[in-house]
PASEBA-1860 file (N, C-alpha, C; in nm, 3 decimals):
! residues 99
1> MYIENGIV> 2.394/1.581/-0.358/2.332/1.712/-0.360/2.233/1.716/-0.477 ~ 2.122/1.784/-0.454/2.025/1.802/-0.561/1.955/1.935/-0.543 ~ 1.894/1.982/-0.650/1.822/2.110/-0.649/1.676/2.084/-0.679 ~ 1.590/2.142/-0.597/1.446/2.131/-0.618/1.383/2.268/-0.592 ~ 1.311/2.318/-0.691/1.246/2.449/-0.681/1.346/2.560/-0.644 ~ 1.466/2.549/-0.702/1.567/2.652/-0.679/1.638/2.643/-0.546 ~ 1.612/2.540/-0.468/1.676/2.521/-0.338/1.773/2.404/-0.348 ~ 1.895/2.423/-0.297/1.996/2.318/-0.299/1.988/2.238/-0.170
9> YAGERAKP> 1.980/2.105/-0.185/1.972/2.015/-0.070/2.094/1.923/-0.067 ~ 2.142/1.891/0.053/2.251/1.796/0.069/2.195/1.654/0.062 ~ 2.276/1.559/0.027/2.235/1.420/0.025/2.166/1.381/-0.105 ~ 2.103/1.266/-0.101/2.033/1.211/-0.217/1.884/1.240/-0.208 ~ 1.822/1.259/-0.322/1.676/1.276/-0.326/1.611/1.143/-0.290 ~ 1.520/1.146/-0.196/1.450/1.023/-0.155/1.357/0.976/-0.266 ~ 1.355/0.844/-0.288/1.264/0.787/-0.387/1.122/0.793/-0.331 ~ 1.024/0.815/-0.417/0.885/0.809/-0.369/0.854/0.667/-0.319
17> LEVCGVKP> 0.777/0.658/-0.213/0.739/0.529/-0.157/0.643/0.459/-0.252 ~ 0.674/0.333/-0.285/0.589/0.253/-0.372/0.570/0.115/-0.314 ~ 0.460/0.053/-0.348/0.434/-0.086/-0.311/0.492/-0.173/-0.422 ~ 0.573/-0.272/-0.383/0.629/-0.363/-0.483/0.582/-0.507/-0.462 ~ 0.503/-0.530/-0.356/0.444/-0.661/-0.332/0.321/-0.646/-0.243 ~ 0.216/-0.720/-0.275/0.094/-0.714/-0.195/0.026/-0.850/-0.199 ~ -0.028/-0.890/-0.085/-0.101/-1.017/-0.077/-0.219/-0.999/0.017 ~ -0.341/-1.029/-0.031/-0.457/-1.024/0.058/-0.456/-1.145/0.150
25> LDNYNLWV> -0.485/-1.123/0.277/-0.490/-1.230/0.377/-0.629/-1.237/0.437 ~ -0.647/-1.330/0.528/-0.776/-1.345/0.597/-0.812/-1.219/0.674 ~ -0.941/-1.203/0.699/-0.994/-1.094/0.782/-0.958/-0.955/0.730 ~ -0.956/-0.940/0.599/-0.932/-0.810/0.535/-0.797/-0.749/0.573 ~ -0.697/-0.833/0.584/-0.561/-0.784/0.607/-0.484/-0.787/0.476 ~ -0.395/-0.691/0.461/-0.305/-0.687/0.346/-0.162/-0.697/0.395 ~ -0.085/-0.786/0.335/0.059/-0.791/0.355/0.117/-0.706/0.243 ~ 0.202/-0.610/0.280/0.252/-0.515/0.182/0.404/-0.503/0.193
33> RFNNGETR> 0.474/-0.514/0.079/0.619/-0.489/0.074/0.640/-0.358/-0.002 ~ 0.728/-0.275/0.053/0.756/-0.144/-0.007/0.893/-0.144/-0.074 ~ 0.913/-0.045/-0.161/1.038/-0.037/-0.235/1.158/0.000/-0.148 ~ 1.136/0.030/-0.021/1.246/0.054/0.071/1.287/-0.075/0.142 ~ 1.224/-0.189/0.105/1.256/-0.319/0.161/1.174/-0.357/0.284 ~ 1.096/-0.264/0.339/1.017/-0.294/0.458/0.885/-0.360/0.421 ~ 0.832/-0.438/0.516/0.700/-0.500/0.498/0.612/-0.457/0.614 ~ 0.484/-0.441/0.583/0.385/-0.402/0.682/0.260/-0.488/0.664
41> MFDFTSLL> 0.186/-0.502/0.773/0.055/-0.566/0.770/-0.046/-0.456/0.794 ~ -0.143/-0.446/0.705/-0.243/-0.340/0.716/-0.380/-0.405/0.732 ~ -0.451/-0.368/0.838/-0.587/-0.417/0.864/-0.685/-0.321/0.796 ~ -0.752/-0.369/0.694/-0.840/-0.286/0.613/-0.980/-0.269/0.671 ~ -1.015/-0.341/0.777/-1.154/-0.344/0.825/-1.206/-0.205/0.863 ~ -1.123/-0.120/0.918/-1.172/0.013/0.958/-1.209/0.101/0.840 ~ -1.159/0.070/0.722/-1.189/0.151/0.603/-1.309/0.102/0.524 ~ -1.357/-0.019/0.555/-1.464/-0.078/0.475/-1.597/-0.004/0.487
49> SAPAFAPL> -1.613/0.077/0.591/-1.738/0.153/0.605/-1.736/0.282/0.522 ~ -1.620/0.320/0.472/-1.611/0.440/0.388/-1.670/0.409/0.250 ~ -1.751/0.501/0.194/-1.814/0.474/0.065/-1.715/0.436/-0.046 ~ -1.598/0.495/-0.047/-1.500/0.466/-0.152/-1.452/0.321/-0.148 ~ -1.450/0.262/-0.030/-1.401/0.125/-0.014/-1.512/0.023/0.005 ~ -1.638/0.064/0.002/-1.751/-0.026/0.026/-1.749/-0.150/-0.064 ~ -1.713/-0.140/-0.192/-1.711/-0.262/-0.275/-1.615/-0.370/-0.223 ~ -1.516/-0.329/-0.144/-1.418/-0.426/-0.093/-1.474/-0.513/0.017
57> RDIEIFKG> -1.595/-0.484/0.065/-1.660/-0.572/0.163/-1.683/-0.711/0.103 ~ -1.698/-0.716/-0.029/-1.706/-0.844/-0.099/-1.565/-0.901/-0.098 ~ -1.544/-1.009/-0.025/-1.410/-1.064/-0.004/-1.343/-1.104/-0.135 ~ -1.421/-1.143/-0.234/-1.362/-1.180/-0.363/-1.304/-1.057/-0.434 ~ -1.372/-0.945/-0.421/-1.317/-0.821/-0.478/-1.192/-0.780/-0.401 ~ -1.198/-0.789/-0.267/-1.081/-0.754/-0.185/-0.960/-0.838/-0.224 ~ -0.982/-0.966/-0.247/-0.873/-1.056/-0.283/-0.817/-1.028/-0.422 ~ -0.887/-0.947/-0.501/-0.843/-0.914/-0.636/-0.744/-0.798/-0.642
65> VYIDYGCP> -0.681/-0.763/-0.531/-0.586/-0.652/-0.528/-0.467/-0.681/-0.619 ~ -0.419/-0.577/-0.684/-0.297/-0.586/-0.763/-0.226/-0.450/-0.759 ~ -0.106/-0.444/-0.810/-0.026/-0.322/-0.805/-0.026/-0.256/-0.942 ~ -0.053/-0.127/-0.942/-0.049/-0.048/-1.065/0.034/0.078/-1.035 ~ 0.148/0.090/-1.100/0.237/0.205/-1.079/0.271/0.227/-0.932 ~ 0.299/0.119/-0.860/0.343/0.127/-0.722/0.232/0.147/-0.620 ~ 0.107/0.132/-0.663/-0.008/0.157/-0.576/-0.102/0.036/-0.580 ~ -0.149/-0.012/-0.464/-0.247/-0.120/-0.464/-0.381/-0.071/-0.519
73> VWNDGDID> -0.440/-0.150/-0.608/-0.568/-0.113/-0.670/-0.660/-0.234/-0.679 ~ -0.788/-0.204/-0.694/-0.892/-0.305/-0.712/-0.987/-0.257/-0.821 ~ -1.072/-0.348/-0.870/-1.178/-0.314/-0.967/-1.123/-0.237/-1.087 ~ -1.025/-0.294/-1.153/-0.967/-0.232/-1.272/-0.918/-0.090/-1.247 ~ -0.870/-0.064/-1.128/-0.815/0.067/-1.095/-0.915/0.167/-1.042 ~ -1.041/0.127/-1.027/-1.143/0.219/-0.975/-1.121/0.251/-0.827 ~ -1.058/0.159/-0.754/-1.033/0.177/-0.611/-0.883/0.165/-0.588 ~ -0.827/0.260/-0.516/-0.685/0.251/-0.480/-0.662/0.309/-0.341
81> IAPEYLYE> -0.542/0.287/-0.291/-0.504/0.341/-0.162/-0.357/0.381/-0.169 ~ -0.324/0.494/-0.110/-0.190/0.549/-0.118/-0.089/0.461/-0.043 ~ 0.025/0.435/-0.104/0.130/0.360/-0.034/0.171/0.426/0.098 ~ 0.174/0.557/0.100/0.213/0.629/0.222/0.116/0.600/0.337 ~ -0.013/0.590/0.305/-0.113/0.560/0.408/-0.091/0.420/0.465 ~ -0.068/0.324/0.376/-0.043/0.187/0.421/0.083/0.179/0.506 ~ 0.185/0.252/0.466/0.312/0.250/0.539/0.296/0.312/0.677 ~ 0.233/0.427/0.684/0.219/0.499/0.810/0.123/0.430/0.907
89> NGNVVGGE> 0.024/0.358/0.855/-0.078/0.297/0.939/-0.068/0.146/0.950 ~ 0.030/0.087/0.883/0.048/-0.057/0.891/0.139/-0.096/1.007 ~ 0.134/-0.223/1.042/0.220/-0.277/1.147/0.341/-0.344/1.084 ~ 0.459/-0.315/1.136/0.583/-0.370/1.083/0.585/-0.521/1.101 ~ 0.617/-0.592/0.992/0.635/-0.737/0.996/0.757/-0.770/0.912 ~ 0.800/-0.892/0.920/0.914/-0.934/0.839/0.879/-1.057/0.761 ~ 0.957/-1.084/0.659/0.942/-1.207/0.583/0.823/-1.210/0.490 ~ 0.791/-1.332/0.449/0.683/-1.353/0.354/0.548/-1.362/0.425
97> ANA> 0.443/-1.336/0.350/0.307/-1.342/0.403/0.263/-1.487/0.417 ~ 0.194/-1.516/0.522/0.135/-1.648/0.543/-0.016/-1.635/0.541 ~ -0.079/-1.703/0.448/-0.225/-1.696/0.438/-0.291/-1.785/0.540
END
């Protein structure tokens, strides 16, 4: 049981979703492991036309992904993407990433 904003809830408070592993793969795909133990494959190509993600068209920049506070980031933190978005829009996979 826990209390949030004066409301009592049964059960345990869910942990915020975080990325705990990420690997860039060929064709702008990301292999992502989440703190709930699940892994997803996310195809980034549809986002590359958005101005915020345009620098990631450079494959070397895309490959420079790293995790900062549970979130995948690029360019010293100038570019990031929400773990929830990757989880909801990624395809379920298992095991380790194969490049």
